[in-house]
Every structure is written in C-alpha cells, then in structure tokens.
N, C-alpha and C positions, 0 to 999 in steps of 0.2 A: 504493500500500500504506500510505501514511501518512494516508489520509483518516480523519478522526476523532481522530487523535492530538492530545492537549492541546486537544481541542474545536475543532480547526481543520480546514477542508475541504482536500481534496487540492490544489485550485487555489491555495489560500493557501500551502500548503507548497511549491508549485512556485516561487513568488516567493522564498521564503526560501532554498530549496536552490540556486536559480540566482543569487540576489543576493549571498549571503554570500561565495562565492569571488571574485566581481568586486570586492567591497568590500575583502577581505583583500589581493587583488592590487594594488589601488590604493594601499594603505598601504605595501606592500613596494616598489612602484615609486617612491613618493615618496622613500624613503630610498636606494634602489639606483641609480636613474637619475641621471645627471649633467647639469649645465646646459651644459657645454662639452666638445668632443672631447678637449681636453687633460687633462681630469680623469677620463676613462673608462679604468679600469684594464684592461679587456678588449680594448683596441685597442693594436696595436703602434705604434711611433713613426712609421712610414711611413703607416699607416692614419690616425693622428691628423692628420698633415700633409696628406694627400690630402683628408680630410673637411673640414678647415679651409679648404682652397683652394676646394672646391666651395661651401661656405657663403658665403665672401667673394665669390665670383663671382656667386652668386645675389643677394646684396644689391645689387651693382652693376647687375645686369641689371634688377632690379625698379625701381631708382632711375632708370634711363635709359630704361625702356620707355615707349612711347606706345601706348595702347590704342585699337584700332579702334572704329568706331561700331557701335552695335547694328544699325542699318539695313544697314550693309555686311555684317555677319555674317548677317543674315536673307536677304540676297540671294545668299549663297554656296551654290551647289548641292551642293558636296561635304559640307557640314554635314548635309544631309538624307539623303544616301547613307549616311554613317557612322551617322546616327541610325537609319536603317532596319536596318542591320546589327546595331546594339545592341538594337533592338527585337526582332528575331528571336532574338538570343542570350539576352536576358533572359526572353523568353516561354518558350523551351525550358527554361531553367534553373529558373525558378520553378515551372513545371509539374511538373518532377521533384521539386523540394523538397516541394511540397504533396502529391504522390501516392505518394511512396516508401513511407511507412508503410502506406498502403492496399494497395499492391502486395504488400508483405511479408505483411500479414495475409491477403491472397488466396492466398498460397502455402502456407497451412495453419498459420501461426503465430498462435495465438489469444491467448496471454499478452501483455498490453500492455507489460509491462516488457521481455520478450524482443523484441518488435517494435522498441522503442526502442534496445535494445542492438545488434540486427542492423543497424538503420538507421545507427548510428554507425560501423560498420566502414568503409563506403565513404569518408566524409570523411577518415578517417585516412590512407587511401591518397592522397586528394586533396591533403592537406597536403604529403606527400613529393613527389608529382608536380609540384605548383606550384613548389616550390623548385628542383627539378632542371631542369624545362623553362625556368623563368625564368632560371636560370644559363646554360643553353645559348643562349637568346635574347640575353642580354647579351654572352656571349662572342663570338658571331658577329655582333653588332649587326644582327640580322635579326628582323623581327616578323611579316611577312605569311605566310611559310611556316610559322612556328611556330604562328600563329593557325589556319591551315588544318589543320595537324596535330592541334591540340587539338580542332577541330571534328569531324574525321574520327574521332578517338579516342573522343569523346563518343558519336557516332552508332554506332560499332562496338560500344562497350560496351552501349549500349541494345539493339542488335540481338541481342547475345549473351544479354541478359536475356530477350528475347522468345522466342528459339528454345529456351531452356532452361527454359521454363515447366514447373513441376512438379518441377524439380530445384533444391532450395533452395541448395545449394552453388554450382551453376552460375549461378543467377540473381544471387546475391550477388557472385560474381566479375565478372559483367557490370556490376553497379552500381559496383564498385570501379574497373573500367576506365573507365567513364563519368565517374566523379568525378575521376579524374586530369585528363582533358581539360577537364571543366567547371570545376574549380578554377583551372587555369592560364590559361584563355582570357581571362578578364576583365582581369587585370593586363597581359597582353600587348597586349590591345586598347587600353587607355588609354595604355600606353607608346608604342604605335605612333602613335596620333593626336596625342599631345603632341609627338612628333618631327616629325610631318607638318604640323600647323597652324602658321602664322606666329606668332611670339612675341606680336605686338601683339593677336592675336585668340584666342590659345590658351586663356586662362582662360574667356572668354565662350563660346568654341566647345565646350570640354569640358562646361561647365555646360548649354549648350543640347542637346548630344548626350545627356547624361545624362537631362535632363528628357523629351525626346521619346522616348528609348529606353524609358523606364518605362511607355509605353503598352502594351508587350508583356506585362508581368506583369498589367496591368489587364485585358487582353482574353483572354489565352490560358487561364487557369484556367476561365473560363466556357465557352469553346469545348470544352475537354477534358472538362468535366463533361457537356456536351450530347452529345458523341460517345460517352462511356462509357455514358450513360443510353440513348441510341438504339440502340447495338449490344449492350449487355449485357456488354461486356468492355473492359478498358483497353488491349488490344493495339493497336487501331486508332489510339487517341490517341497511343500511343508511336511508331507509325510517323510520325505528324505531327511529333512532337518530333524524330525523326531527320531529317526533311526540313528542319526549321527550322535545325538545327545545320549541315547540309550547305549550305544556302542561304547562311547567314551566312558560313561559311568561303569558299565559292566567290566570293561578291560581293566580299569584302574582298581576296581573292587577285587578283581581276581589276582592281579599281579603284585599288589602291595598287601602284605600280610602284617598284622599287628605283632610286634615283638614283645619280649618281656618288659623292656623299658618303653619309654615314650617314642623311641625311634621305630621306623617301619622297616620291614624286611621284604625283599623280592621273592615271590614264589618261584 
C-alpha cells in the first residue's frame, strides 16, 4: 500500500519498514545489555553466580580442548546420518516457509496484506511452543523424544491443514500446530548433537552437519514446485512434507540412544 509514497517503490519501503526496527533495537540493546553477568540487573544473585560459573568453565574447556582432524571427522559415519536428518528437516521447513503465503491465498484470501497478517499468526504460536518445549527438554535432559514429538506435531498440524481445506479457521489452526513443532525442533536438534558429539570434534561436526543439511532447502522447493505444477494442487506436496518430518523424527529417534549419563549414544 505504500508503493509510490514519496516517489519510492513498494520494495524500497519494504527495506525501510523492516530495517528501521532492527536499527532502533540495536541502539537500545547497546545501552540495555551488559558486558558481565554481575552487572545484569534482571538476574538474581544465584543466577549471576551460576552464569559466571558456566562462562568460566567454558573458557577452561576451550583452552584445554584439542580439536580432531578434518579427515577423522569426514570418516565418521554418524556425521552423515545426522546431516541426512537435518537435510530432511530443513527441506520440510523451508518448503512450508516458501509456500505458506501461496496456500493462504489459495484458501480465498486475495488481499496481500491480509495474507501476510494471517501468515504471521502461526509463528507467534511457534515462539511460545519453542520456549515451552525447550524448557521441558532441558528439565528432563532429554532430546530425542522431544525431537520426535516436534516432528510428529509438525506433521499432524500439516495434516490438519490438508483435511480442513476450504475452512480458513481450521487451516490456520493446523498451521499454528505445525509451527509449534517446526519452531522447537531445530534448537532441540542442535542441543542434542552438541551433547552427543565428542568435544574435540563438536565445532567441526556441527559446522559440517549444518552445511550438508542445507542441501535440503536447495532441493526441496524445486521438487515441491514440480509436484504442484504436475498435479495442479499443493496437497500432494504437503503430504511429502509430512513424510519428511516423520522420517527425520523416526531416524533420529532410532539412531540416538539414551546413555547412562546425560550424553547420547549412537545405535
């Protein structure tokens, strides 16, 4: 709606509208955030002490760590298994990110602004779900079952969206359910693999898993577009996304086994 205002195109206003809040927040953060836990007024004395203990422990761990070789990392089969899981996960997630506005428009919402507003509802639920599920995972020191739960929740929400086609409220509710699992699953995944990988190869392992996993978003949107074009409906591609979520959850649930300690063991 701002296209042409002050002789600027809509895409130019998009940069301004999105960039200004980030710039303002950066200035506020500069004055509000503190350099040390001891200076943070929003932390209790026990929280300050606990955080300082963690930070000091991290410094010692980094100083004494010996990093494994790249060759040893590339020879580790579990790296490729976890990369495949992340590839499936990101492929499903990015497909829904790209196609959600198109889906909403296909449900009879013609106004572009309204499409954007409706598309923003689901991520709001995702924020809340990510915090609550993450707290549960930390409380129980458990990752694999929480990851599988998030994968099933994402698939279930998408299935609700499919079966309620034509009912805008029901379809949006399905997207909200999907977004809860979708938002929580990635941080749980990386928390799990950081606990699982040996310290000497953790940094390189996480980087390699992230790099290989990004092949999913590279491939899946093209596959989804081909399916939608060939069938004339996005429903079949959404079934594929459901399968990707369930496959990612099932594989991780199988290959990562709970050990006697809080660390995880590969089956």
